[in-house]
C-alpha positions in Angstrom: -82.4 15.2 -180.9 -85.3 13.7 -178.9 -85.6 14.6 -175.2 -86.5 11.9 -173.0 -88.4 12.8 -169.9 -89.2 10.8 -166.8 -92.9 11.0 -167.7 -92.5 9.5 -171.2 -90.4 6.6 -169.8 -93.0 5.8 -167.3 -95.9 5.9 -169.8 -93.8 3.5 -172.1 -93.1 1.2 -169.2 -96.7 1.4 -168.0 -97.8 0.5 -171.6 -95.5 -2.4 -171.9 -96.5 -3.7 -168.4 -100.2 -3.6 -169.2 -99.6 -5.1 -172.6 -97.7 -8.1 -171.3 -99.9 -8.6 -168.3 -103.0 -8.9 -170.5 -101.2 -11.3 -172.8 -100.2 -13.4 -169.9 -103.7 -13.4 -168.5 -105.2 -14.4 -171.9 -102.7 -17.1 -172.5 -103.4 -18.6 -169.0 -107.2 -18.8 -169.7 -106.7 -21.9 -171.9 -107.0 -25.2 -170.1 -108.1 -28.7 -170.7 -111.6 -29.2 -172.1 -114.0 -30.5 -169.6 -116.1 -33.7 -169.9 -119.2 -33.6 -172.2 -122.3 -32.7 -170.3 -125.6 -34.5 -170.3 -127.7 -34.5 -173.4 -130.8 -32.1 -173.2 -131.3 -28.4 -172.3 -130.4 -27.2 -168.9 -132.9 -24.4 -169.3 -135.9 -26.8 -169.6 -137.6 -28.9 -167.0 -140.4 -31.5 -167.6 -142.5 -32.9 -164.7 -145.4 -35.3 -164.9 -148.1 -34.9 -162.4 -150.7 -37.7 -161.7 -153.8 -36.1 -160.2 -156.0 -38.7 -158.5 -159.8 -38.2 -158.4 -159.8 -37.0 -154.7 -157.6 -34.0 -155.6 -160.3 -32.5 -157.9 -162.8 -30.1 -156.1 -165.9 -28.4 -157.4 -165.0 -24.7 -158.2 -168.4 -22.9 -158.4 -166.9 -19.7 -159.7 -166.4 -21.4 -163.2 -169.0 -24.3 -162.7 -166.1 -26.9 -163.2 -163.7 -29.1 -161.3 -160.4 -27.7 -160.3 -157.1 -29.3 -159.1 -154.1 -27.5 -157.8 -150.6 -28.5 -158.6 -147.7 -27.4 -156.3 -145.0 -26.6 -158.9 -142.1 -25.0 -156.9 -140.0 -25.0 -160.2 -142.2 -22.0 -161.3 -140.1 -19.2 -159.8 -140.9 -15.4 -160.3 -138.1 -15.4 -162.9 -139.8 -18.2 -164.8 -143.2 -16.5 -164.4 -141.9 -13.1 -165.7 -139.3 -14.3 -168.3 -140.0 -17.9 -169.2 -142.7 -20.2 -170.4 -144.9 -22.8 -168.8 -146.6 -25.4 -171.1 -149.1 -27.9 -169.8 -150.3 -31.1 -171.6 -152.8 -33.6 -170.8 -152.2 -37.3 -171.4 -154.9 -38.7 -173.6 -155.5 -42.4 -174.2 -153.2 -43.4 -171.4 -154.3 -47.1 -171.7 -154.0 -47.4 -175.4 -150.2 -47.3 -176.3 -151.1 -46.9 -180.0 -153.0 -43.7 -179.4 -151.3 -42.3 -176.3 -150.5 -38.5 -176.7 -150.2 -35.4 -174.8 -152.6 -32.6 -175.8 -151.7 -29.0 -175.0 -154.0 -27.1 -172.7 -156.3 -25.4 -173.2 -157.9 -28.3 -174.8 -161.5 -28.6 -176.2 -162.8 -32.0 -177.5 -166.1 -32.1 -179.2 -167.8 -35.5 -179.7 -171.2 -35.1 -181.4 -173.2 -33.5 -178.6 -170.6 -33.4 -175.7 -167.8 -31.1 -175.2 -164.8 -31.5 -172.8 -162.9 -28.4 -171.8 -159.6 -28.5 -170.0 -157.7 -25.3 -169.0 -155.1 -24.0 -166.7 -153.8 -20.9 -164.9 -150.1 -20.5 -164.0 -148.9 -18.7 -160.7 -145.5 -18.6 -159.0 -145.1 -22.0 -157.4 -148.5 -23.3 -158.7 -150.8 -24.4 -161.6 -154.6 -24.5 -161.3 -156.1 -27.1 -163.6 -159.8 -26.9 -164.7 -162.0 -29.5 -166.1 -165.7 -29.1 -167.6 -168.0 -31.3 -169.5 -171.0 -30.0 -171.4 -173.6 -32.3 -172.9 -176.3 -30.9 -175.2 -175.6 -27.4 -174.0 -176.0 -28.4 -170.3 -173.1 -28.4 -167.9 -172.7 -32.1 -167.0 -169.3 -31.8 -165.3 -168.6 -34.6 -162.9 -165.4 -35.3 -160.8 -162.9 -37.4 -162.7 -163.2 -41.1 -161.7 -159.6 -42.0 -162.7 -156.2 -40.5 -162.2 -155.3 -37.8 -164.8 -151.9 -37.2 -165.9 -150.4 -33.9 -166.9 -147.0 -33.0 -168.3 -145.6 -29.6 -167.3 -142.7 -28.1 -169.3 -141.0 -25.3 -167.8 -138.6 -23.1 -169.9 -136.3 -20.7 -168.3 -135.4 -17.5 -170.2 -137.6 -17.8 -173.2 -141.0 -16.1 -173.1 -144.0 -18.1 -174.4 -144.5 -15.6 -177.3 -140.9 -16.1 -178.5 -141.3 -19.9 -178.1 -144.5 -19.8 -180.1 -142.6 -18.1 -183.0 -140.0 -20.8 -183.0 -142.0 -24.0 -182.6 -145.5 -25.3 -182.7 -146.1 -25.5 -179.0 -149.3 -27.5 -179.4 -147.3 -30.4 -180.8 -145.6 -31.9 -177.7 -143.1 -33.9 -179.8 -142.1 -30.9 -181.8 -141.4 -29.0 -178.4 -139.4 -32.0 -177.1 -137.2 -32.0 -180.3 -136.9 -28.2 -180.4 -135.9 -27.8 -176.8 -133.7 -30.9 -176.8 -135.7 -32.1 -173.8 -134.3 -35.4 -172.6 -137.2 -37.7 -171.7 -135.0 -39.8 -169.4 -134.9 -36.9 -167.1 -138.6 -36.3 -166.7 -139.6 -36.0 -163.0 -142.8 -37.9 -162.0 -144.8 -36.4 -159.1 
């Protein structure tokens, strides 16, 4: 003969109550499927910056010209845990050869060398431009507007991104990150 105590009845009732409560909650979590979101990656932003000649200033510390971009999208979290890629538009006026080259960028043409580089800070990117001809610094301020594309990736450090895609190939980055070019911001 089994002895039923008040405590054993309570624990059975408690178990059944908890069991059915969880079952009802889980069943209630299912609803209509929402609308399909926009194509692209919500963790990636792309911004084009047009830098006119007057925005470049001589930076004697590196014997080059420097331009500063205000990029509020670069937060402390992006700086610490994300990636910032910068590309320079090359051959802007030639649609057949138009391309984005990743910075840092070095172009050697017989005796002249063009260097472009950047530094990233929270809320800012500093761009650097230097020309050397026959071993002599021949850097002059740009005479035309230079365009730069900045790709900001949230939650994926640059080292991880480099393991997954050739970051120097802008088109490979666009495809890998599912970057929707229709949503590129121009500043």
